[in-house]
MDTraj code that builds the backbone (N, CA, C; nanometers):
import mdtraj as md
import numpy as np

residues = "UNK UNK UNK UNK UNK UNK UNK UNK UNK UNK UNK UNK UNK UNK UNK UNK UNK UNK UNK UNK UNK UNK UNK UNK UNK UNK UNK UNK UNK UNK UNK UNK UNK UNK UNK UNK UNK UNK UNK UNK UNK UNK UNK UNK UNK UNK UNK UNK UNK UNK UNK UNK UNK UNK UNK UNK UNK UNK UNK UNK UNK UNK UNK UNK UNK UNK UNK UNK UNK UNK UNK UNK UNK UNK UNK UNK UNK UNK UNK UNK UNK UNK UNK UNK UNK UNK UNK UNK UNK UNK UNK UNK UNK UNK UNK UNK UNK UNK UNK UNK UNK UNK UNK UNK UNK UNK UNK UNK UNK UNK UNK UNK UNK UNK UNK UNK UNK UNK UNK UNK".split()
xyz = np.array([
    [6.7028, 10.4537, -10.6341],
    [6.8028, 10.5322, -10.7039],
    [6.9214, 10.4443, -10.7434],
    [6.9742, 10.4722, -10.8592],
    [7.0937, 10.4035, -10.9086],
    [7.1917, 10.5112, -10.9540],
    [7.3165, 10.4957, -10.9159],
    [7.4201, 10.5887, -10.9589],
    [7.5152, 10.5165, -11.0541],
    [7.5519, 10.5862, -11.1608],
    [7.6370, 10.5293, -11.2644],
    [7.7524, 10.6243, -11.2929],
    [7.8737, 10.5697, -11.2982],
    [7.9909, 10.6512, -11.3279],
    [8.0752, 10.5799, -11.4327],
    [8.0883, 10.6417, -11.5494],
    [8.1677, 10.5837, -11.6578],
    [8.3127, 10.6279, -11.6478],
    [8.4002, 10.5458, -11.7033],
    [8.5414, 10.5796, -11.7138],
    [8.6008, 10.4988, -11.8281],
    [8.7221, 10.5357, -11.8680],
    [8.7943, 10.4575, -11.9664],
    [8.7997, 10.5167, -12.1051],
    [8.7343, 10.6287, -12.1262],
    [8.7401, 10.6899, -12.2585],
    [8.8763, 10.7489, -12.2865],
    [8.8958, 10.7915, -12.4113],
    [9.0228, 10.8506, -12.4485],
    [9.0388, 10.8589, -12.5980],
    [9.1621, 10.8819, -12.6394],
    [9.1977, 10.8946, -12.7803],
    [9.2615, 10.7649, -12.8268],
    [9.2147, 10.7142, -12.9397],
    [9.2676, 10.5897, -12.9928],
    [9.2751, 10.6012, -13.1445],
    [9.3695, 10.5315, -13.2036],
    [9.3840, 10.5328, -13.3485],
    [9.2843, 10.4369, -13.4123],
    [9.2501, 10.4605, -13.5367],
    [9.1634, 10.3645, -13.6078],
    [9.2215, 10.2240, -13.6024],
    [9.1345, 10.1282, -13.5770],
    [9.1773, 9.9900, -13.5617],
    [9.2136, 9.9522, -13.4197],
    [9.2207, 10.0502, -13.3321],
    [9.2582, 10.0251, -13.1938],
    [9.1415, 9.9796, -13.1086],
    [9.1700, 9.9640, -12.9794],
    [9.0708, 9.9137, -12.8844],
    [9.0664, 10.0013, -12.7608],
    [8.9510, 10.0013, -12.6965],
    [8.9324, 10.0665, -12.5669],
    [8.8344, 9.9828, -12.4861],
    [8.8477, 9.9890, -12.3557],
    [8.7493, 9.9267, -12.2677],
    [8.6926, 10.0336, -12.1747],
    [8.5632, 10.0520, -12.1830],
    [8.4927, 10.1442, -12.0944],
    [8.4385, 10.0689, -11.9741],
    [8.4332, 10.1387, -11.8619],
    [8.3770, 10.0817, -11.7401],
    [8.2635, 10.1695, -11.6903],
    [8.1679, 10.1073, -11.6254],
    [8.0564, 10.1800, -11.5644],
    [8.0369, 10.1235, -11.4244],
    [8.0707, 10.2027, -11.3244],
    [8.0526, 10.1609, -11.1850],
    [7.9087, 10.1875, -11.1435],
    [7.8467, 10.0868, -11.0836],
    [7.7052, 10.0932, -11.0489],
    [7.6909, 10.0891, -10.8968],
    [7.6089, 10.1764, -10.8417],
    [7.5808, 10.1752, -10.6988],
    [7.4350, 10.2112, -10.6764],
    [7.3890, 10.1852, -10.5540],
    [7.2495, 10.2121, -10.5212],
    [7.1663, 10.0858, -10.5292],
    [7.0467, 10.0953, -10.5833],
    [6.9513, 9.9843, -10.5867],
    [6.9826, 9.8876, -10.6995],
    [7.0976, 9.8260, -10.6932],
    [7.1390, 9.7379, -10.8029],
    [7.0492, 9.6157, -10.8142],
    [6.9881, 9.5737, -10.7043],
    [6.8998, 9.4569, -10.7092],
    [6.7717, 9.4854, -10.7863],
    [6.7438, 9.6107, -10.8136],
    [6.6233, 9.6493, -10.8870],
    [6.6475, 9.6673, -11.0364],
    [6.7699, 9.6428, -11.0796],
    [6.8020, 9.6633, -11.2205],
    [6.7485, 9.5492, -11.3051],
    [6.6863, 9.5843, -11.4147],
    [6.6376, 9.4857, -11.5120],
    [6.7325, 9.4724, -11.6314],
    [6.7870, 9.5836, -11.6726],
    [6.8712, 9.5829, -11.7915],
    [6.9705, 9.6989, -11.7825],
    [7.0919, 9.6764, -11.8307],
    [7.1922, 9.7811, -11.8447],
    [7.2220, 9.8006, -11.9928],
    [7.2532, 9.9230, -12.0285],
    [7.2828, 9.9509, -12.1679],
    [7.3959, 10.0507, -12.1829],
    [7.4592, 10.0472, -12.2988],
    [7.5548, 10.1495, -12.3404],
    [7.4957, 10.2221, -12.4600],
    [7.5098, 10.3523, -12.4589],
    [7.4646, 10.4379, -12.5671],
    [7.5784, 10.5314, -12.6042],
    [7.5666, 10.5936, -12.7188],
    [7.6643, 10.6950, -12.7579],
    [7.5947, 10.8071, -12.8326],
    [7.6579, 10.9222, -12.8274],
    [7.6059, 11.0373, -12.9010],
    [7.7213, 11.1157, -12.9581],
    [7.7210, 11.1261, -13.0906],
    [7.8210, 11.2046, -13.1605],
    [7.7666, 11.3447, -13.1836],
    [7.8545, 11.4434, -13.2041],
    [7.8085, 11.5813, -13.2264],
    [7.7121, 11.5901, -13.3434],
    [7.5983, 11.6523, -13.3198],
    [7.5015, 11.6725, -13.4258],
    [7.4181, 11.5505, -13.4591],
    [7.4353, 11.4421, -13.3829],
    [7.3610, 11.3192, -13.4110],
    [7.2763, 11.2799, -13.2904],
    [7.1775, 11.1965, -13.3160],
    [7.0927, 11.1476, -13.2091],
    [7.1673, 11.0413, -13.1281],
    [7.1234, 11.0238, -13.0051],
    [7.1811, 10.9198, -12.9217],
    [7.1513, 10.7828, -12.9821],
    [7.2513, 10.6960, -12.9774],
    [7.2422, 10.5654, -13.0426],
    [7.2711, 10.4547, -12.9406],
    [7.1882, 10.3525, -12.9419],
    [7.2110, 10.2360, -12.8581],
    [7.3229, 10.1518, -12.9187],
    [7.4168, 10.1030, -12.8337],
    [7.5260, 10.0211, -12.8862],
    [7.5415, 9.8857, -12.8178],
    [7.4831, 9.8671, -12.6991],
    [7.4961, 9.7365, -12.6332],
    [7.3995, 9.7293, -12.5159],
    [7.3512, 9.6075, -12.4900],
    [7.2616, 9.5888, -12.3772],
    [7.2825, 9.4533, -12.3135],
    [7.2530, 9.4443, -12.1844],
    [7.2640, 9.3189, -12.1133],
    [7.1484, 9.3090, -12.0153],
    [7.0863, 9.1911, -12.0112],
    [6.9788, 9.1681, -11.9164],
    [7.0395, 9.1260, -11.7838],
    [7.0029, 9.1973, -11.6785],
    [7.0730, 9.1804, -11.5508],
    [7.0440, 9.0469, -11.4861],
    [6.9246, 8.9968, -11.5002],
    [6.8862, 8.8763, -11.4284],
    [6.8473, 8.7628, -11.5221],
    [6.8901, 8.7665, -11.6447],
    [6.8587, 8.6610, -11.7404],
    [6.9883, 8.6026, -11.7944],
    [7.0693, 8.5546, -11.7022],
    [7.1965, 8.4924, -11.7381],
    [7.2852, 8.5855, -11.8192],
    [7.2647, 8.7144, -11.8018],
    [7.3518, 8.8101, -11.8678],
    [7.3442, 8.8097, -12.0190],
    [7.2315, 8.7737, -12.0763],
    [7.2226, 8.7721, -12.2229],
    [7.2386, 8.9133, -12.2774],
    [7.3094, 8.9220, -12.3888],
    [7.3469, 9.0507, -12.4452],
    [7.2887, 9.0664, -12.5854],
    [7.2851, 9.1906, -12.6311],
    [7.2381, 9.2165, -12.7667],
    [7.3021, 9.3456, -12.8155],
    [7.3213, 9.3530, -12.9478],
    [7.3934, 9.4635, -13.0095],
    [7.3278, 9.4998, -13.1415],
    [7.3386, 9.6264, -13.1814],
    [7.2938, 9.6626, -13.3164],
    [7.3987, 9.6177, -13.4183],
    [7.3588, 9.6105, -13.5423],
    [7.4491, 9.5638, -13.6470],
    [7.5717, 9.6534, -13.6617],
    [7.5589, 9.7804, -13.6258],
    [7.6694, 9.8741, -13.6458],
    [7.7921, 9.8398, -13.5614],
    [7.7733, 9.7667, -13.4521],
    [7.8865, 9.7346, -13.3652],
    [7.9012, 9.5850, -13.3421],
    [7.8089, 9.5060, -13.3901],
    [7.8123, 9.3618, -13.3635],
    [7.9430, 9.3025, -13.4155],
    [8.0055, 9.2219, -13.3325],
    [8.1328, 9.1607, -13.3679],
    [8.2525, 9.2456, -13.3283],
    [8.2304, 9.3729, -13.2964],
    [8.3403, 9.4610, -13.2554],
    [8.3279, 9.4999, -13.1087],
    [8.2047, 9.5171, -13.0597],
    [8.1818, 9.5605, -12.9217],
    [8.1299, 9.4414, -12.8402],
    [8.1757, 9.4319, -12.7175],
    [8.1288, 9.3280, -12.6264],
    [8.1015, 9.3894, -12.4905],
    [7.9845, 9.3596, -12.4383],
    [7.9467, 9.4085, -12.3057],
    [7.9593, 9.2948, -12.2071],
    [8.0080, 9.3268, -12.0871],
    [8.0242, 9.2260, -11.9839],
    [8.0035, 9.2904, -11.8482],
    [7.9854, 9.2033, -11.7477],
    [7.9720, 9.2529, -11.6113],
    [8.0724, 9.1797, -11.5232],
    [8.1055, 9.2397, -11.4102],
    [8.1959, 9.1697, -11.3191],
    [8.1150, 9.0724, -11.2337],
    [8.1849, 8.9879, -11.1620],
    [8.1181, 8.8823, -11.0863],
    [8.0280, 8.9368, -10.9764],
    [8.0562, 9.0550, -10.9297],
    [7.9777, 9.1135, -10.8216],
    [7.8589, 9.1924, -10.8740],
    [7.8455, 9.1991, -11.0058],
    [7.7350, 9.2708, -11.0703],
    [7.7300, 9.4163, -11.0225],
    [7.8458, 9.4791, -11.0058],
    [7.8444, 9.6210, -10.9735],
    [7.9272, 9.7037, -11.0710],
    [7.9717, 9.6403, -11.1780],
    [8.0408, 9.7126, -11.2840],
    [8.0050, 9.6470, -11.4172],
    [7.9809, 9.7275, -11.5171],
    [7.9666, 9.6761, -11.6535],
    [8.0766, 9.7367, -11.7389],
    [8.1164, 9.6608, -11.8382],
    [8.2249, 9.7013, -11.9255],
    [8.1757, 9.7018, -12.0700],
    [8.2408, 9.7821, -12.1492],
    [8.2184, 9.7786, -12.2933],
    [8.3549, 9.7687, -12.3598],
    [8.3854, 9.6510, -12.4086],
    [8.5095, 9.6294, -12.4812],
    [8.4851, 9.6651, -12.6277],
    [8.5622, 9.7588, -12.6782],
    [8.5442, 9.8068, -12.8149],
    [8.6713, 9.7780, -12.8940],
    [8.6583, 9.6980, -12.9979],
    [8.7718, 9.6607, -13.0818],
    [8.7526, 9.7120, -13.2233],
    [8.8626, 9.7194, -13.2956],
    [8.8598, 9.7617, -13.4362],
    [8.7819, 9.8923, -13.4528],
    [8.8150, 9.9891, -13.3697],
    [8.7429, 10.1165, -13.3721],
    [8.7685, 10.1922, -13.5021],
    [8.6665, 10.2646, -13.5452],
    [8.6801, 10.3484, -13.6640],
    [8.6343, 10.4905, -13.6322],
    [8.6534, 10.5791, -13.7299],
    [8.6261, 10.7209, -13.7055],
    [8.4807, 10.7443, -13.6636],
    [8.3901, 10.6606, -13.7161],
    [8.2474, 10.6783, -13.6868],
    [8.2110, 10.6389, -13.5434],
    [8.3049, 10.5795, -13.4723],
    [8.2795, 10.5429, -13.3323],
    [8.3069, 10.6585, -13.2364],
    [8.3585, 10.7683, -13.2886],
    [8.3839, 10.8846, -13.2046],
    [8.2527, 10.9397, -13.1499],
    [8.2452, 10.9515, -13.0176],
    [8.1218, 10.9967, -12.9529],
    [8.1437, 11.0035, -12.8025],
    [8.0462, 11.0602, -12.7339],
    [8.0397, 11.0464, -12.5887],
    [7.9595, 10.9203, -12.5593],
    [8.0160, 10.8342, -12.4766],
    [7.9517, 10.7069, -12.4439],
    [7.8925, 10.7133, -12.3038],
    [7.7691, 10.6642, -12.2932],
    [7.6962, 10.6670, -12.1674],
    [7.6504, 10.5258, -12.1304],
    [7.6551, 10.4941, -12.0033],
    [7.5862, 10.3744, -11.9575],
    [7.4540, 10.4159, -11.8945],
    [7.3595, 10.3238, -11.8960],
    [7.2255, 10.3540, -11.8484],
    [7.1642, 10.2314, -11.7837],
    [7.0719, 10.2536, -11.6922],
    [7.0058, 10.1452, -11.6208],
    [6.8550, 10.1560, -11.6329],
    [6.7949, 10.0415, -11.6567],
    [6.6493, 10.0312, -11.6580],
    [6.6099, 9.9435, -11.5394],
    [6.5163, 9.9887, -11.4610],
    [6.4743, 9.9137, -11.3436],
    [6.3599, 9.8180, -11.3762],
    [6.3470, 9.7171, -11.2941],
    [6.2369, 9.6227, -11.3067],
    [6.1041, 9.6976, -11.2970],
    [6.0108, 9.6631, -11.3862],
    [5.8794, 9.7248, -11.3825],
    [5.8681, 9.8540, -11.4608],
    [5.9767, 9.8962, -11.5232],
    [5.9739, 10.0168, -11.6063],
    [6.0011, 9.9795, -11.7513],
    [5.9802, 10.0738, -11.8410],
    [5.9974, 10.0432, -11.9833],
    [6.0967, 10.1352, -12.0508],
    [6.1849, 10.1981, -11.9718],
    [6.2824, 10.2849, -12.0323],
    [6.4061, 10.2906, -11.9428],
    [6.5159, 10.3338, -12.0014],
    [6.6376, 10.3561, -11.9248],
    [6.6229, 10.4873, -11.8486],
    [6.6181, 10.4763, -11.7187],
    [6.5886, 10.5925, -11.6354],
    [6.7141, 10.6587, -11.5801],
    [6.8154, 10.5799, -11.5524],
    [6.9354, 10.6340, -11.4884],
    [7.0514, 10.6340, -11.5869],
    [7.1247, 10.7455, -11.5856],
    [7.2323, 10.7654, -11.6826],
    [7.3580, 10.8139, -11.6113],
    [7.4715, 10.7741, -11.6644],
    [7.5962, 10.8289, -11.6170],
    [7.6248, 10.9616, -11.6841],
    [7.7405, 11.0177, -11.6507],
    [7.7769, 11.1505, -11.7027],
    [7.8411, 11.1437, -11.8402],
    [7.8804, 11.0236, -11.8811],
    [7.9398, 11.0065, -12.0131],
    [8.0915, 11.0115, -12.0107],
    [8.1511, 10.9440, -12.1083],
    [8.2962, 10.9474, -12.1253],
    [8.3266, 10.9602, -12.2740],
    [8.4197, 11.0469, -12.3065],
    [8.4496, 11.0776, -12.4470],
    [8.5414, 10.9716, -12.5069],
    [8.5032, 10.9237, -12.6242],
    [8.5875, 10.8349, -12.7042],
    [8.6143, 10.9051, -12.8370],
    [8.7415, 10.9235, -12.8667],
    [8.7804, 10.9884, -12.9913],
    [8.8708, 10.8949, -13.0700],
    [8.8284, 10.8640, -13.1914],
    [8.9079, 10.7794, -13.2805],
    [8.9658, 10.8704, -13.3887],
    [9.0971, 10.8778, -13.3900],
    [9.1621, 10.9694, -13.4831],
    [9.3046, 10.9230, -13.5093],
    [9.3494, 10.9468, -13.6314],
    [9.4875, 10.9151, -13.6656],
    [9.5770, 11.0356, -13.6464],
])
top = md.Topology()
chain = top.add_chain()
for i, resn in enumerate(residues, 1):
    res = top.add_residue(resn, chain, resSeq=i)
    for name in ("N", "CA", "C"):
        top.add_atom(name, md.element.get_by_symbol(name[0]), res)
traj = md.Trajectory(xyz[None], top)
C-alpha cells in the first residue's frame, strides 16, 4: 500500500507560479514511477509530469506543459513536487499525484487531489 497526500493548490493569476507537494508513505521502496495528473471540469484526466523513482529520477512531460512544469523529489524520496510556472487559464484543474509500483503497468495509487485555479 502507498498513501499519497497532495497540498499546495490555490488561486493564482495568469503568469503566476505554484508549487504542489505530494507526501508519500507506505511501501515507497516498491514504487517504480510517480506521476502528476490533472482533470478540469468536463474534461478527461490528463498526464502532466512523470518521474522514474529508481532511474536517476529521469523526468518526462507532455508538450502542453514542457518548459513550464518541473517535477522533483526530495532527498529522502518521500515527497514529490510539481513546480508550475507561467500558469494560464487552461491550467485550471484538480491536480493529483499517483504512484505506479514495480511489476505493474498502471498508476494504482492516487491522492485526493488539490485544486488549482488560474484566474485574473
